[in-house]
DSSP file (Angstrom, degrees, kcal/mol; ACC not computed):
  #  RESIDUE AA STRUCTURE BP1 BP2  ACC     N-H-->O    O-->H-N    N-H-->O    O-->H-N    TCO  KAPPA ALPHA  PHI   PSI    X-CA   Y-CA   Z-CA
    1    1 A M     >        0   0    0      0, 0.0     4,-1.9     0, 0.0     3,-0.2   0.000 360.0 360.0 360.0 -38.1  -23.7  -44.1  -10.8
    2    2 A D  H  >  +     0   0    0      1,-0.2     4,-2.4     2,-0.2     5,-0.2   0.849 360.0  57.2 -62.7 -34.3  -24.1  -40.5  -11.9
    3    3 A K  H  > S+     0   0    0      1,-0.2     4,-2.3     2,-0.2    -1,-0.2   0.880 106.4  49.3 -64.3 -37.7  -24.7  -39.4   -8.4
    4    4 A Q  H  > S+     0   0    0     -3,-0.2     4,-2.7     2,-0.2    -2,-0.2   0.915 111.1  48.8 -68.5 -42.1  -21.4  -40.9   -7.2
    5    5 A R  H  X S+     0   0    0     -4,-1.9     4,-2.6     2,-0.2    -2,-0.2   0.911 112.5  48.3 -61.4 -43.8  -19.5  -39.2  -10.0
    6    6 A L  H  X S+     0   0    0     -4,-2.4     4,-2.4     2,-0.2    -2,-0.2   0.891 112.2  49.7 -64.6 -40.2  -21.1  -35.9   -9.2
    7    7 A L  H  X S+     0   0    0     -4,-2.3     4,-2.6     2,-0.2    -2,-0.2   0.925 112.4  46.8 -65.7 -44.0  -20.3  -36.4   -5.5
    8    8 A K  H  X S+     0   0    0     -4,-2.7     4,-2.5     2,-0.2    -2,-0.2   0.901 112.8  50.1 -63.5 -40.2  -16.7  -37.2   -6.3
    9    9 A K  H  X S+     0   0    0     -4,-2.6     4,-2.1     2,-0.2    -2,-0.2   0.918 111.8  47.5 -64.1 -42.4  -16.4  -34.2   -8.6
   10   10 A T  H  X S+     0   0    0     -4,-2.4     4,-2.1     2,-0.2    -2,-0.2   0.911 112.7  48.6 -63.7 -45.1  -17.9  -31.9   -6.0
   11   11 A I  H  X S+     0   0    0     -4,-2.6     4,-2.4     1,-0.2    -2,-0.2   0.916 111.2  50.8 -63.4 -43.3  -15.6  -33.2   -3.3
   12   12 A A  H  X S+     0   0    0     -4,-2.5     4,-2.1     1,-0.2    -2,-0.2   0.891 109.9  48.9 -61.3 -41.4  -12.5  -32.9   -5.5
   13   13 A S  H  X S+     0   0    0     -4,-2.1     4,-2.1     2,-0.2    -1,-0.2   0.889 111.1  50.6 -68.4 -37.3  -13.4  -29.3   -6.4
   14   14 A Q  H  X S+     0   0    0     -4,-2.1     4,-2.3     2,-0.2    -2,-0.2   0.886 108.9  51.5 -65.5 -38.5  -13.9  -28.5   -2.7
   15   15 A I  H  X S+     0   0    0     -4,-2.4     4,-2.5     2,-0.2    -2,-0.2   0.906 110.0  49.5 -63.9 -40.7  -10.5  -30.0   -1.8
   16   16 A K  H  X S+     0   0    0     -4,-2.1     4,-2.3     1,-0.2    -2,-0.2   0.908 111.0  49.9 -62.2 -41.0   -8.9  -27.9   -4.5
   17   17 A R  H  X S+     0   0    0     -4,-2.1     4,-2.2     2,-0.2    -2,-0.2   0.898 111.0  48.9 -64.8 -41.0  -10.6  -24.8   -3.1
   18   18 A I  H  X S+     0   0    0     -4,-2.3     4,-2.1     2,-0.2    -2,-0.2   0.923 112.1  48.0 -66.5 -44.6   -9.5  -25.6    0.4
   19   19 A K  H  X S+     0   0    0     -4,-2.5     4,-1.9     1,-0.2    -2,-0.2   0.896 111.9  49.9 -64.4 -39.3   -5.8  -26.2   -0.6
   20   20 A K  H  X S+     0   0    0     -4,-2.3     4,-2.5     1,-0.2    -1,-0.2   0.897 110.0  50.8 -66.1 -39.4   -5.8  -23.0   -2.7
   21   21 A A  H  X S+     0   0    0     -4,-2.2     4,-0.7     1,-0.2    -2,-0.2   0.882 110.6  49.0 -67.2 -36.5   -7.2  -21.0    0.3
   22   22 A E  H  < S+     0   0    0     -4,-2.1     3,-0.2     1,-0.2    -1,-0.2   0.867 113.3  47.1 -68.8 -35.1   -4.5  -22.4    2.6
   23   23 A Y  H  < S+     0   0    0     -4,-1.9    -2,-0.2     1,-0.2    -1,-0.2   0.894 114.9  45.1 -69.7 -39.8   -1.8  -21.5    0.0
   24   24 A D  H  < S+     0   0    0     -4,-2.5    -1,-0.2    -5,-0.1    -2,-0.2   0.517  82.8 120.4 -83.6  -5.6   -3.1  -18.0   -0.5
   25   25 A R  S  < S-     0   0    0     -4,-0.7     2,-0.1    -3,-0.2    -3,-0.0  -0.389  71.4-114.2 -63.9 131.2   -3.6  -17.2    3.2
   26   26 A P        -     0   0    0      0, 0.0     2,-0.2     0, 0.0    -1,-0.1  -0.428  33.0-157.4 -69.1 138.7   -1.4  -14.2    4.2
   27   27 A N     >  -     0   0    0     -2,-0.1     4,-2.1    -3,-0.1     5,-0.2  -0.531  34.1 -91.8-107.5 179.8    1.4  -15.0    6.6
   28   28 A L  H  > S+     0   0    0      1,-0.2     4,-2.2     2,-0.2     5,-0.2   0.871 121.9  51.5 -62.7 -39.3    3.2  -12.8    9.0
   29   29 A L  H  > S+     0   0    0      1,-0.2     4,-2.3     2,-0.2    -1,-0.2   0.930 110.3  46.6 -65.0 -45.1    6.0  -12.0    6.5
   30   30 A S  H  > S+     0   0    0      1,-0.2     4,-2.0     2,-0.2    -1,-0.2   0.872 113.4  50.1 -69.3 -33.9    3.8  -10.9    3.7
   31   31 A Q  H  X S+     0   0    0     -4,-2.1     4,-2.3     2,-0.2    -1,-0.2   0.870 109.9  50.9 -67.7 -36.6    1.7   -8.7    6.1
   32   32 A T  H  X S+     0   0    0     -4,-2.2     4,-2.2     2,-0.2    -2,-0.2   0.913 110.3  48.9 -66.9 -42.1    4.8   -7.1    7.5
   33   33 A V  H  X S+     0   0    0     -4,-2.3     4,-2.1     2,-0.2    -2,-0.2   0.894 111.3  50.9 -61.7 -41.4    6.0   -6.3    4.0
   34   34 A Y  H  X S+     0   0    0     -4,-2.0     4,-2.0     2,-0.2    -2,-0.2   0.919 111.2  46.3 -66.0 -42.9    2.5   -4.8    3.1
   35   35 A I  H  X S+     0   0    0     -4,-2.3     4,-2.0     1,-0.2    -1,-0.2   0.877 112.9  51.2 -67.8 -37.8    2.5   -2.6    6.2
   36   36 A G  H  X S+     0   0    0     -4,-2.2     4,-2.1     2,-0.2    -1,-0.2   0.871 108.9  50.6 -65.0 -37.9    6.1   -1.5    5.5
   37   37 A T  H  X S+     0   0    0     -4,-2.1     4,-2.5     2,-0.2    -2,-0.2   0.885 108.3  52.4 -66.5 -39.3    5.1   -0.6    1.9
   38   38 A L  H  X S+     0   0    0     -4,-2.0     4,-0.8     1,-0.2    -2,-0.2   0.909 109.3  50.4 -63.0 -42.0    2.2    1.4    3.2
   39   39 A G  H  X S+     0   0    0     -4,-2.0     4,-2.6     1,-0.2     3,-0.3   0.894 111.0  48.4 -60.5 -43.0    4.6    3.3    5.5
   40   40 A L  H  X S+     0   0    0     -4,-2.1     4,-2.5     1,-0.2    -2,-0.2   0.905 108.1  52.0 -66.3 -44.6    7.0    4.1    2.7
   41   41 A V  H  < S+     0   0    0     -4,-2.5    -1,-0.2     1,-0.2    41,-0.2   0.665 116.0  43.9 -70.4 -14.0    4.3    5.3    0.2
   42   42 A L  H  X S+     0   0    0     -4,-0.8     4,-0.7    -3,-0.3    -2,-0.2   0.862 119.1  38.9 -89.2 -44.6    3.1    7.7    3.0
   43   43 A V  H  X S+     0   0    0     -4,-2.6     4,-2.6     1,-0.2     5,-0.3   0.853 103.9  64.3 -80.3 -35.7    6.4    9.0    4.3
   44   44 A L  H  X S+     0   0    0     -4,-2.5     4,-2.5     1,-0.2     5,-0.2   0.882 103.0  47.6 -64.0 -39.7    8.5    9.4    1.1
   45   45 A P  H  > S+     0   0    0      0, 0.0     4,-2.2     0, 0.0    -1,-0.2   0.880 112.8  51.1 -64.4 -34.4    6.3   12.1   -0.5
   46   46 A I  H  X S+     0   0    0     -4,-0.7     4,-2.3    29,-0.3    -2,-0.2   0.949 113.0  43.1 -63.5 -50.7    6.3   14.0    2.8
   47   47 A I  H  X S+     0   0    0     -4,-2.6     4,-2.6     1,-0.2     5,-0.2   0.919 114.2  51.6 -64.5 -42.4   10.1   13.9    3.1
   48   48 A G  H  X S+     0   0    0     -4,-2.5     4,-2.4    -5,-0.3     5,-0.2   0.903 109.8  49.5 -62.9 -38.8   10.6   14.7   -0.5
   49   49 A G  H  X S+     0   0    0     -4,-2.2     4,-2.5    -5,-0.2    23,-0.3   0.899 111.0  49.8 -65.7 -40.1    8.3   17.7   -0.2
   50   50 A V  H  X S+     0   0    0     -4,-2.3     4,-2.7    21,-0.2     5,-0.2   0.937 112.8  46.0 -63.8 -45.8   10.1   19.0    2.9
   51   51 A Y  H  X S+     0   0    0     -4,-2.6     4,-2.0     2,-0.2    -2,-0.2   0.917 114.8  46.4 -65.5 -41.8   13.5   18.7    1.2
   52   52 A L  H  X S+     0   0    0     -4,-2.4     4,-2.5    -5,-0.2    -1,-0.2   0.917 113.7  49.4 -66.1 -40.2   12.4   20.3   -2.0
   53   53 A G  H  X S+     0   0    0     -4,-2.5     4,-2.4    -5,-0.2    15,-0.5   0.904 110.2  50.7 -66.0 -39.4   10.7   23.1    0.0
   54   54 A H  H  X S+     0   0    0     -4,-2.7     4,-1.8     2,-0.2    -1,-0.2   0.895 110.5  49.4 -62.8 -39.6   13.7   23.7    2.1
   55   55 A W  H  X S+     0   0    0     -4,-2.0     4,-0.8     2,-0.2    -2,-0.2   0.924 111.9  47.6 -66.6 -44.2   15.9   24.0   -1.0
   56   56 A L  H >< S+     0   0    0     -4,-2.5     3,-0.5     1,-0.2     4,-0.4   0.877 110.9  51.7 -66.2 -34.6   13.5   26.4   -2.6
   57   57 A D  H >< S+     0   0    0     -4,-2.4     3,-1.1     1,-0.2    -1,-0.2   0.833 103.9  58.9 -67.5 -32.8   13.4   28.5    0.6
   58   58 A S  H 3< S+     0   0    0     -4,-1.8    -1,-0.2     1,-0.2    -2,-0.2   0.747  97.3  60.9 -69.8 -20.1   17.2   28.6    0.7
   59   59 A L  T << S+     0   0    0     -4,-0.8    -1,-0.2    -3,-0.5    -2,-0.2   0.650  93.5  81.8 -78.0 -15.4   17.3   30.3   -2.7
   60   60 A Q  S <  S-     0   0    0     -3,-1.1     2,-0.2    -4,-0.4     4,-0.1  -0.530  89.6-102.8 -90.8 154.8   15.3   33.3   -1.4
   61   61 A Q  S    S+     0   0    0     -2,-0.2    -1,-0.1     2,-0.1    -2,-0.1  -0.546  84.8   0.6 -74.1 139.3   16.7   36.3    0.5
   62   62 A G  S    S-     0   0    0     -2,-0.2     2,-0.6    -4,-0.1    -2,-0.1  -0.287 110.2 -34.7  82.1-167.2   16.0   36.2    4.3
   63   63 A Y        +     0   0    0     -2,-0.0     2,-0.4     2,-0.0    -2,-0.1  -0.835  67.0 162.8 -98.7 121.6   14.2   33.6    6.4
   64   64 A S        +     0   0    0     -2,-0.6     4,-0.1    -4,-0.1    -4,-0.1  -0.998  26.2 172.6-139.9 141.4   11.3   31.9    4.6
   65   65 A T     >  +     0   0    0     -2,-0.4     4,-2.5     2,-0.1     5,-0.3   0.159  53.8 108.6-126.1  14.4    9.3   28.7    5.3
   66   66 A R  H  > S+     0   0    0      1,-0.2     4,-2.2     2,-0.2     5,-0.2   0.950  83.3  39.3 -60.0 -53.1    6.7   29.3    2.7
   67   67 A W  H  > S+     0   0    0    -14,-0.2     4,-2.8     2,-0.2     5,-0.3   0.887 114.2  54.5 -65.7 -40.3    7.8   26.6    0.3
   68   68 A T  H  > S+     0   0    0    -15,-0.5     4,-1.9     1,-0.2    -1,-0.2   0.947 113.1  41.2 -60.6 -49.9    8.7   24.1    3.0
   69   69 A L  H  X S+     0   0    0     -4,-2.5     4,-2.1     2,-0.2    -1,-0.2   0.892 115.4  51.1 -67.6 -37.7    5.2   24.3    4.6
   70   70 A S  H  X S+     0   0    0     -4,-2.2     4,-2.0    -5,-0.3    -2,-0.2   0.936 114.8  41.9 -62.5 -47.8    3.4   24.3    1.3
   71   71 A L  H  X S+     0   0    0     -4,-2.8     4,-2.2     2,-0.2   -21,-0.2   0.749 109.3  59.3 -76.9 -23.2    5.3   21.2    0.0
   72   72 A L  H  X S+     0   0    0     -4,-1.9     4,-1.9   -23,-0.3    -1,-0.2   0.950 109.6  43.6 -63.5 -50.1    5.0   19.5    3.4
   73   73 A L  H  X S+     0   0    0     -4,-2.1     4,-2.3     1,-0.2    -2,-0.2   0.889 113.3  51.8 -65.1 -38.2    1.2   19.7    3.2
   74   74 A T  H  X S+     0   0    0     -4,-2.0     4,-2.6     1,-0.2    -1,-0.2   0.901 108.5  51.2 -62.1 -40.3    1.3   18.6   -0.5
   75   75 A G  H  X S+     0   0    0     -4,-2.2     4,-2.4     2,-0.2   -29,-0.3   0.843 108.5  52.1 -66.8 -33.1    3.4   15.6    0.5
   76   76 A V  H  X S+     0   0    0     -4,-1.9     4,-2.3     2,-0.2    -2,-0.2   0.942 112.0  46.1 -66.0 -46.4    0.9   14.6    3.2
   77   77 A V  H  X S+     0   0    0     -4,-2.3     4,-2.3     2,-0.2    -2,-0.2   0.930 114.3  46.7 -63.4 -44.8   -1.9   14.8    0.7
   78   78 A V  H  X S+     0   0    0     -4,-2.6     4,-2.4     1,-0.2    -1,-0.2   0.915 112.2  51.3 -63.4 -43.1    0.0   12.8   -2.0
   79   79 A G  H  X S+     0   0    0     -4,-2.4     4,-2.1     1,-0.2    -1,-0.2   0.869 109.2  50.1 -64.9 -36.5    1.0   10.2    0.6
   80   80 A L  H  X S+     0   0    0     -4,-2.3     4,-2.5     2,-0.2    -1,-0.2   0.900 110.3  49.8 -68.1 -39.8   -2.5    9.7    1.8
   81   81 A F  H  X S+     0   0    0     -4,-2.3     4,-2.7     2,-0.2     5,-0.2   0.904 109.5  52.5 -61.1 -39.6   -3.7    9.3   -1.8
   82   82 A N  H  X S+     0   0    0     -4,-2.4     4,-2.2   -41,-0.2    -2,-0.2   0.925 110.9  46.4 -60.4 -46.0   -0.9    6.8   -2.3
   83   83 A V  H  X S+     0   0    0     -4,-2.1     4,-2.4     2,-0.2     5,-0.2   0.915 112.1  51.4 -63.6 -43.2   -2.0    4.8    0.8
   84   84 A Y  H  X S+     0   0    0     -4,-2.5     4,-2.5     1,-0.2    -2,-0.2   0.938 112.8  44.2 -59.7 -48.7   -5.6    4.9   -0.3
   85   85 A Y  H  X S+     0   0    0     -4,-2.7     4,-2.1     1,-0.2    -1,-0.2   0.833 112.0  52.8 -70.2 -31.2   -5.0    3.6   -3.8
   86   86 A L  H  X S+     0   0    0     -4,-2.2     4,-1.1    -5,-0.2    -1,-0.2   0.907 113.3  43.8 -68.6 -40.4   -2.6    0.9   -2.5
   87   87 A I  H  X S+     0   0    0     -4,-2.4     4,-0.6     2,-0.2    -2,-0.2   0.901 112.8  52.7 -70.5 -39.8   -5.2   -0.4   -0.1
   88   88 A K  H >< S+     0   0    0     -4,-2.5     3,-0.8    -5,-0.2    -2,-0.2   0.899 110.3  47.4 -61.4 -41.8   -7.9   -0.1   -2.7
   89   89 A D  H 3< S+     0   0    0     -4,-2.1    -1,-0.2     1,-0.2    -2,-0.2   0.760 105.2  61.2 -72.3 -23.4   -5.9   -2.2   -5.2
   90   90 A G  H 3<        0   0    0     -4,-1.1    -1,-0.2     1,-0.2    -2,-0.2   0.618 360.0 360.0 -78.2 -12.2   -5.1   -4.8   -2.5
   91   91 A E    <<        0   0    0     -3,-0.8    -1,-0.2    -4,-0.6    -2,-0.1   0.495 360.0 360.0 -78.7 360.0   -8.8   -5.7   -2.0
């Protein structure tokens, strides 16, 4: 009798695991949102850096792109770190 109970318990737990796996399986919409979020956390620091750098360059006399290029590269680095940490947390 104990073997039957153990078998029923094992089968029930496997059925629960299978149903949970089906429920947690990523679908097209969730993957699309995830990819869109990755794009945003990469692009927003870059755009913010360029706008801030352009504004700082406009405050100086003459033609300068020092701040724009510096903050563009900083935005790329920050964006790549954001993507890395978002992917790392998703695992």
